[in-house]
MIGUGU-8973 format. One line per 8 residues: number of its first residue (from 0); their letters; for each residue x negated, y, z of C-alpha. Coordinates in pm, 1 decimal, decimal comma, padded with zeros to 6 digits, always signed. Example, Ala and Ser with C-alpha at 12.3 -4.5 7.8 and 13.67 -1.06 7.14 Angstrom:
BEGIN
0) as) -01230,0/-00450,0/+00780,0  -01367,0/-00106,0/+00714,0
END
This chain:
BEGIN
0) vrieaadl) -00632,3/-01523,3/+00670,8  -00376,8/-01710,7/+00460,6  -00115,3/-01552,7/+00237,8  +00187,7/-01779,8/+00239,5  +00484,2/-01549,5/+00171,7  +00637,9/-01596,1/-00172,9  +00957,4/-01538,9/-00365,5  +00950,9/-01863,5/-00559,3
8) gkirekif) +01266,8/-01774,9/-00749,4  +01099,3/-01467,6/-00899,7  +00774,8/-01651,2/-00973,1  +00966,1/-01928,9/-01146,6  +01176,3/-01683,2/-01345,6  +00865,1/-01492,3/-01458,3  +00681,0/-01804,8/-01570,7  +00980,8/-01920,5/-01773,0
16) elngklaa) +01018,7/-01572,7/-01925,6  +00650,6/-01554,4/-02024,3  +00658,4/-01909,9/-02155,7  +00924,4/-01795,3/-02404,0  +00701,8/-01507,5/-02517,2  +00406,3/-01741,7/-02549,4  +00605,0/-01993,0/-02754,7  +00719,5/-01713,5/-02986,1
24) ggaglpeg) +00360,8/-01597,9/-03038,6  +00434,2/-01232,9/-02968,7  +00220,4/-00937,0/-03070,0  -00106,4/-00896,4/-02883,7  -00145,8/-01265,9/-02803,3  -00456,0/-01454,0/-02922,3  -00420,0/-01666,5/-03232,9  -00304,1/-02017,9/-03148,3
32) asqlslnp) -00196,1/-01919,2/-02796,3  +00153,8/-02053,9/-02859,4  +00008,8/-02405,9/-02836,2  -00032,5/-02347,1/-02463,2  +00341,6/-02293,8/-02411,1  +00534,6/-02554,9/-02215,8  +00747,5/-02797,3/-02414,6  +01092,8/-02898,4/-02281,7
40) teyrtlar) +00953,6/-03197,4/-02090,5  +00682,0/-02986,1/-01926,7  +00941,2/-02719,1/-01856,5  +01147,3/-02969,2/-01654,4  +00832,1/-03094,1/-01481,3  +00747,1/-02741,3/-01371,5  +01098,1/-02704,3/-01232,0  +01035,3/-03014,4/-01014,2
48) ifdkmqdm) +00707,4/-02863,6/-00893,4  +00892,2/-02549,7/-00785,5  +01146,8/-02760,8/-00598,8  +00862,4/-02926,0/-00405,7  +00701,0/-02590,8/-00328,8  +01035,1/-02451,7/-00214,1  +01067,6/-02732,8/+00040,3  +00709,8/-02682,1/+00159,8
56) tatrtyta) +00729,0/-02306,1/+00201,6  +01061,2/-02336,7/+00383,4  +00916,7/-02576,2/+00641,5  +00551,0/-02464,7/+00622,3  +00446,7/-02827,4/+00598,1  +00200,9/-02831,4/+00312,2  +00192,8/-03197,1/+00221,4  +00322,9/-03333,0/-00106,2
64) afasteva) +00233,9/-03594,3/-00363,5  +00212,7/-03489,5/-00728,1  +00244,6/-03721,6/-01026,4  -00020,9/-03705,4/-01298,3  +00231,4/-03537,9/-01531,1  +00287,6/-03265,1/-01272,6  -00086,2/-03209,1/-01228,4  -00120,4/-03178,9/-01607,9
72) vvqktprw) +00137,2/-02898,2/-01614,9  -00036,4/-02721,8/-01325,2  -00357,9/-02735,3/-01530,4  -00190,1/-02590,5/-01840,0  -00047,4/-02256,5/-01726,7  -00379,6/-02124,1/-01583,1  -00512,8/-02137,9/-01940,8  -00256,7/-01882,5/-02058,4
80) peqllfpa) -00382,4/-01553,3/-02207,9  -00488,9/-01280,2/-01967,2  -00173,4/-01069,9/-02001,1  +00043,8/-01368,7/-01900,9  -00177,3/-01519,4/-01632,3  -00063,5/-01367,3/-01300,7  +00241,2/-01588,3/-01222,6  +00033,9/-01901,5/-01290,0
88) ldvlrllv) -00219,5/-01768,5/-01036,9  +00063,9/-01719,1/-00788,2  +00150,4/-02087,6/-00823,8  -00214,8/-02177,1/-00754,3  -00206,5/-01952,4/-00446,4  +00062,8/-02175,5/-00296,6  -00067,7/-02507,9/-00427,1  -00408,4/-02450,9/-00269,3
96) lidgwaek) -00236,8/-02460,0/+00071,0  -00134,5/-02823,0/+00014,9  -00352,8/-03091,5/+00171,9  -00619,8/-03196,4/-00076,7  -00550,5/-02924,5/-00333,4  -00827,1/-02688,6/-00218,5  -01086,3/-02954,2/-00297,9  -00905,2/-03052,0/-00618,2
104) mllddtlr) -00923,8/-02692,5/-00740,7  -01290,1/-02665,4/-00644,9  -01368,4/-02962,7/-00869,5  -01134,3/-02872,8/-01155,9  -01297,0/-02640,6/-01411,4  -00964,1/-02515,2/-01550,8  -00821,4/-02415,8/-01213,3  -01147,6/-02274,0/-01078,6
112) navirsga) -01209,3/-02072,4/-01394,1  -00860,8/-01919,7/-01375,0  -00959,9/-01760,0/-01043,4  -01296,1/-01646,2/-01183,2  -01118,3/-01496,6/-01486,8  -00889,8/-01297,9/-01257,7  -01180,2/-01102,8/-01110,7  -01305,8/-00994,4/-01451,4
120) ssqpnnml) -00956,1/-00921,9/-01579,1  -00840,0/-00586,5/-01712,4  -00499,1/-00659,4/-01557,6  -00465,4/-00541,3/-01191,8  -00191,9/-00800,3/-01128,5  -00434,6/-01078,9/-01216,6  -00700,1/-00934,7/-00986,2  -00451,5/-00893,2/-00701,7
128) vgmrvlcn) -00311,2/-01245,4/-00717,5  -00656,6/-01392,3/-00785,3  -00780,0/-01237,5/-00458,2  -00484,0/-01391,7/-00277,3  -00567,0/-01732,0/-00426,3  -00923,2/-01690,7/-00304,3  -00807,6/-01599,6/+00048,0  -00608,0/-01922,0/+00074,5
136) wlaprslq) -00883,5/-02119,9/-00094,3  -01144,8/-02007,5/+00159,8  -00929,5/-02110,7/+00456,2  -00985,9/-02491,8/+00492,2  -01282,1/-02541,9/+00725,5  -01364,7/-02873,7/+00557,6  -01458,4/-02688,2/+00237,7  -01652,0/-02398,0/+00384,8
144) gkfltaat) -01992,1/-02552,0/+00317,9  -01904,4/-02618,0/-00045,0  -01785,7/-02261,6/-00092,5  -02107,8/-02124,9/+00049,7  -02300,5/-02342,1/-00193,8  -02117,0/-02149,8/-00467,3  -02121,0/-01824,1/-00271,6  -02270,2/-01616,1/-00552,0
152) etlkvvgd) -01986,3/-01711,8/-00786,4  -01727,6/-01658,6/-00512,4  -01857,0/-01316,2/-00418,5  -01879,3/-01206,7/-00781,4  -01501,0/-01245,4/-00806,6  -01457,8/-01033,6/-00492,9  -01711,8/-00779,6/-00617,9  -01524,4/-00729,3/-00943,1
160) cvscedrr) -01212,2/-00644,3/-00743,2  -01386,2/-00413,4/-00494,5  -01443,8/-00168,3/-00780,5  -01084,6/-00174,3/-00905,6  -00892,8/+00154,1/-00898,1  -00576,0/-00022,0/-00781,5  -00542,4/+00015,9/-00403,3  -00355,5/-00314,3/-00372,0
168) vraaaata) -00646,6/-00498,8/-00531,4  -00900,7/-00335,8/-00300,8  -00686,9/-00428,3/+00001,4  -00675,0/-00790,6/-00117,6  -01052,7/-00785,5/-00166,9  -01092,5/-00660,5/+00192,5  -00881,8/-00954,5/+00311,5  -01097,6/-01197,9/+00113,9
176) lvnvavlm) -01407,4/-01047,1/+00276,1  -01255,5/-01122,3/+00618,0  -01253,8/-01489,5/+00522,5  -01609,7/-01465,3/+00387,9  -01713,3/-01313,7/+00722,0  -01562,1/-01611,1/+00903,7  -01770,2/-01841,7/+00685,2  -02080,0/-01648,1/+00787,4
184) terqdksv) -02020,1/-01740,6/+01151,3  -02036,8/-02106,4/+01051,9  -02344,9/-02091,2/+00832,0  -02613,7/-01825,8/+00820,0  -02710,0/-01703,5/+00474,4  -02887,8/-01367,0/+00463,9  -02837,1/-01313,2/+00091,3  -02462,3/-01378,3/+00106,3
192) rrtavmmc) -02429,4/-01166,3/+00421,1  -02617,3/-00876,8/+00258,9  -02396,6/-00889,8/-00050,3  -02078,1/-00902,7/+00158,7  -02189,1/-00605,7/+00372,7  -02262,3/-00401,1/+00059,4  -01910,7/-00474,9/-00066,8  -01762,5/-00365,2/+00265,1
200) vkllqast) -01956,3/-00037,3/+00247,8  -01836,8/+00019,7/-00108,6  -01476,4/-00037,0/-00001,1  -01509,9/+00203,3/+00291,3  -01643,5/+00471,4/+00057,8  -01329,5/+00457,2/-00156,8  -01130,1/+00777,7/-00114,3  -00790,2/+00608,3/-00140,0
208) lqadaalr) -00844,5/+00301,5/+00080,4  -00542,2/+00220,1/+00297,0  -00583,8/+00209,8/+00673,5  -00514,6/-00164,8/+00700,3  -00775,9/-00242,6/+00434,9  -01028,5/-00014,4/+00606,8  -00964,1/-00195,7/+00935,2  -01033,3/-00532,6/+00774,3
END
């Protein structure tokens, strides 16, 4: 299951709005967080990245070359404080669809840790979008073996979201478990399978689980 739909205009607008708050060092932000805000050059670079993503999502041809300066900006926003993180995760959700980016994210500590942080977040929006990133990340068959090598870490992110009170997050976790189940058909791992089944049972026991999530 891949989640490709996106309103890039809204995502772009939200990132630029939150970048202004980050630069101003608003109340509730960690000390020194303003240093992670985008400067004018990075701001323009991010605009170019959105133009590329707009072309890709319109044609559903996920191939694009990124300059080193563009990659550097992509690596910066996932380090934003928790309360500002979700639109940066939404960008990662789309980037991971691009040829080569799934493996790039698997090897990049900053990008990988942003997804791990989302599972342990106190912000439902982070958990929701983080699950959607994970769904797209689990899709490339060429990376399935590598994901299963890190299955404990992967499933921990899903497990954190299974317990969330937000129904949208639990539905996204159910979708991620569909992709984990597909991996299990490719490679047998009793421990991973047992953990995934326990998560499915926990989801099905939730009193407010939507029908589509229950079906998954």
